[in-house]
C-alpha positions in Angstrom: 0.0 0.0 0.0 1.8 3.1 -1.2 0.9 5.9 1.2 2.5 8.5 -1.1 0.2 7.9 -4.0 -3.1 9.7 -4.4 -6.2 7.6 -3.7 -9.5 8.1 -5.3 -11.5 7.7 -2.1 -11.0 9.6 1.1 -12.7 10.0 4.4 -13.4 13.6 3.5 -15.3 14.7 0.4 -13.0 16.7 -1.9 -9.7 15.5 -0.4 -7.2 12.7 -1.3 -5.0 10.7 1.1 -1.8 12.0 -0.5 -0.7 14.2 2.4 -2.2 17.5 1.1 -3.2 19.9 3.8 -6.7 19.2 5.1 -6.5 15.4 4.8 -6.9 13.2 7.8 -3.4 11.8 7.4 -2.1 15.4 8.1 -3.9 16.0 11.4 -4.6 12.6 12.9 -1.0 11.6 13.8 -0.6 14.9 15.6 -3.9 14.6 17.4 -3.2 11.0 18.2 0.2 11.7 19.7 -1.0 14.9 21.5 -4.1 13.4 23.1 -2.9 9.8 23.6 0.5 10.1 25.3 0.8 6.4 25.8 -0.3 5.6 22.2 3.3 5.4 20.9 6.1 3.3 22.4 7.9 5.3 25.1 4.9 7.6 25.8 4.4 9.0 29.2 1.0 7.6 30.0 -1.3 4.9 28.7 -4.5 6.9 29.5 -6.1 9.3 27.2 -9.4 11.2 26.7 -11.3 10.0 23.6 -13.7 12.9 24.1 -10.9 15.4 23.4 -10.0 13.5 20.2 -13.6 13.4 19.1 -14.1 17.1 19.8 -11.1 18.0 17.7 -11.9 15.7 14.8 -15.6 16.7 14.7 -14.7 20.4 14.7 -12.2 20.0 11.9 -13.9 17.4 9.8 -17.7 17.2 10.4 -18.2 15.0 7.3 -15.5 12.4 8.3 -16.0 8.8 7.1 -15.2 6.9 10.3 -14.9 3.6 8.5 -12.0 5.0 6.4 -10.4 6.5 9.5 -10.2 3.0 11.1 -8.8 1.7 7.8 -6.1 4.3 8.0 -4.9 3.0 11.4 -2.9 0.5 9.4 0.4 2.6 9.4 3.8 2.3 11.1 3.1 4.8 13.9 -0.1 3.1 15.1 0.4 1.4 18.5 -2.2 0.3 21.1 -0.3 0.2 24.5 -2.8 -1.6 26.7 -6.4 -2.8 27.3 -7.7 0.6 28.3 -6.5 2.2 25.1 -8.1 -0.8 23.1 -11.4 -0.3 24.9 -11.3 3.4 24.3 -10.4 3.0 20.6 -13.2 0.4 20.0 -15.7 2.6 21.9 -15.3 5.6 19.5 -18.3 6.4 17.3 -18.0 4.7 14.0 -15.6 2.0 15.4 -16.0 -1.3 13.7 -16.8 -4.4 15.7 -13.6 -5.2 17.6 -13.3 -8.7 16.1 -13.6 -7.3 12.5 -10.9 -4.7 13.3 -8.5 -7.3 14.7 -9.1 -10.0 12.1 -9.1 -7.9 9.0 -6.0 -7.8 6.8 -3.3 -5.4 8.0 -0.3 -4.4 6.0 1.5 -3.3 9.2 1.7 -6.5 11.2 3.4 -4.8 14.2 0.4 -2.5 14.6 -1.9 -5.4 14.3 0.0 -7.3 17.0 -0.2 -4.4 19.4 -4.0 -4.4 18.9 -4.2 -8.1 19.5 -1.9 -7.9 22.6 -4.0 -5.1 24.1 -7.3 -7.0 23.4 -6.4 -10.4 25.0 -8.0 -9.7 28.3 -11.2 -8.6 26.7 -12.7 -12.0 26.2 -15.9 -10.8 24.5 -13.9 -10.0 21.3 -12.9 -13.6 20.9 -16.2 -15.1 22.1 -17.7 -13.4 19.0 -14.9 -14.7 16.7 -16.3 -16.1 13.5 -14.7 -19.5 14.1 -14.5 -20.9 17.6 -14.0 -24.4 19.1 -16.5 -25.4 21.8 -15.2 -24.7 25.3 -13.6 -27.6 27.1 -15.6 -28.2 30.4 -13.5 -27.6 33.4 -10.7 -26.0 31.4 -12.1 -23.1 29.3 -15.7 -22.8 30.4 -16.5 -19.3 31.6 -12.8 -18.3 32.1 -10.5 -15.8 30.6 -8.9 -18.7 28.7 -11.9 -19.0 26.4 -10.1 -16.7 24.0 -7.9 -19.7 23.1 -10.9 -21.4 21.6 -10.9 -18.8 18.8 -9.4 -20.4 15.7 -9.3 -17.0 14.2 -7.0 -15.7 16.9 -4.8 -18.7 16.7 -4.5 -18.5 13.0 -3.8 -14.8 13.2 -1.1 -15.3 15.8 0.5 -18.0 13.7 0.5 -15.7 10.7 2.0 -12.8 12.7 4.6 -15.2 14.1 6.0 -15.7 10.5 7.2 -12.1 10.6 10.7 -12.5 11.9 10.6 -9.3 14.0 7.4 -10.4 15.7 8.1 -14.1 16.3 9.4 -13.7 19.9 6.4 -11.5 20.9 4.0 -14.0 19.4 5.7 -16.8 21.2 5.3 -15.0 24.5 1.6 -14.5 23.8 1.1 -18.2 22.9 2.9 -19.2 26.1 0.1 -17.5 28.2 -2.5 -20.3 28.2 0.3 -22.8 29.0 1.4 -21.0 32.1 
């Protein structure tokens, strides 16, 4: 996905996603870093105020196509530091279903892994996974370990594990249910 080329569709009518002033790619990274201090590795805090983000976005871009905004999260600077940030992100107006956000194709596998890692304690995401195994009575029934019954999660982690730079992180995640 060449971010430097002009695209025919844009979250905003009359703009392209080629970095021209007024496009969401110009202001969102600045807003993201300014209002979500923990949203980038090394940030000062993992808490942020989604209301401030919404206020700024709505004031600057009232016709924003939120579906396209969420598609644009697939970039190298995107990082979800923890569960609180994941819940806030998926609670934004226009946010897709968390499972569809996690399981869709991502070009930036590191960003996708941060999303997965931050979502692992939120069992409802994986309970609604399109493909799940039945819970094993006495082992996975009603516990936080039901996420490991999601074939979609396991397949995604195996896919992410093929990326050399992510392999050790994926291995640590897969070790969780074994501990």
